[in-house]
PLY file of the C-alpha trace (Angstrom):
ply
format ascii 1.0
element vertex 73
property float x
property float y
property float z
element edge 72
property int vertex1
property int vertex2
end_header
54.65 102.71 53.15
54.28 106.26 54.41
54.13 105.47 58.13
56.45 103.29 60.18
56.06 102.90 63.91
53.66 105.86 64.09
56.10 108.22 62.31
56.28 109.34 58.68
58.68 107.44 56.44
60.96 109.97 54.76
61.65 107.74 51.74
58.28 108.14 49.97
56.40 111.07 48.43
52.65 110.72 48.62
51.09 110.31 45.14
47.85 111.92 46.25
48.81 115.02 48.25
52.46 115.24 47.08
53.72 115.55 50.65
57.33 114.61 51.21
57.68 113.23 54.75
59.91 115.29 57.03
59.45 118.32 54.75
55.75 119.24 54.70
55.19 117.47 57.98
58.19 118.46 60.07
55.77 119.29 62.89
52.24 118.19 63.75
50.97 121.73 63.09
52.84 121.90 59.78
51.30 118.60 58.73
47.80 119.68 59.77
48.20 122.94 57.86
49.50 121.13 54.76
46.68 118.57 54.87
44.06 121.24 55.57
45.22 123.29 52.59
45.25 120.20 50.35
41.74 119.12 51.41
40.52 122.73 51.16
41.68 122.82 47.53
39.53 119.76 46.80
42.20 117.15 47.62
43.68 117.08 44.10
46.00 114.17 43.34
49.52 114.98 42.22
49.63 111.80 40.13
46.58 111.27 37.88
47.63 107.70 37.03
47.96 106.83 40.72
44.57 108.45 41.37
42.87 106.30 38.71
44.49 103.13 40.06
43.71 103.86 43.72
40.12 104.90 43.01
39.61 101.72 40.98
40.63 99.87 44.12
38.10 101.79 46.23
40.29 104.57 47.67
38.23 107.06 49.67
39.47 110.35 51.14
37.51 110.07 54.38
38.65 106.50 55.00
42.23 107.55 54.27
42.02 110.38 56.79
40.57 107.99 59.39
43.68 105.80 58.93
45.99 108.60 60.05
47.33 107.91 63.55
45.39 110.07 66.06
48.46 112.02 67.18
48.97 113.21 63.56
45.32 114.16 62.76
0 1
1 2
2 3
3 4
4 5
5 6
6 7
7 8
8 9
9 10
10 11
11 12
12 13
13 14
14 15
15 16
16 17
17 18
18 19
19 20
20 21
21 22
22 23
23 24
24 25
25 26
26 27
27 28
28 29
29 30
30 31
31 32
32 33
33 34
34 35
35 36
36 37
37 38
38 39
39 40
40 41
41 42
42 43
43 44
44 45
45 46
46 47
47 48
48 49
49 50
50 51
51 52
52 53
53 54
54 55
55 56
56 57
57 58
58 59
59 60
60 61
61 62
62 63
63 64
64 65
65 66
66 67
67 68
68 69
69 70
70 71
71 72
């Protein structure tokens, strides 16, 4: 789980964007910049095996972004 109580969980590194909570997202602007750069590069996954598994299960970038709490978008 990457979010707990509306805040990033610092124990997990995201297998898609490779963000480490409380590092790349220490501020809302830092997180928006990190995410914007990642999406601007084509949203490449950092873990190809995780990408295959998630996409098999119907993972979709736009749905994922819609799941981000509004205060962090």
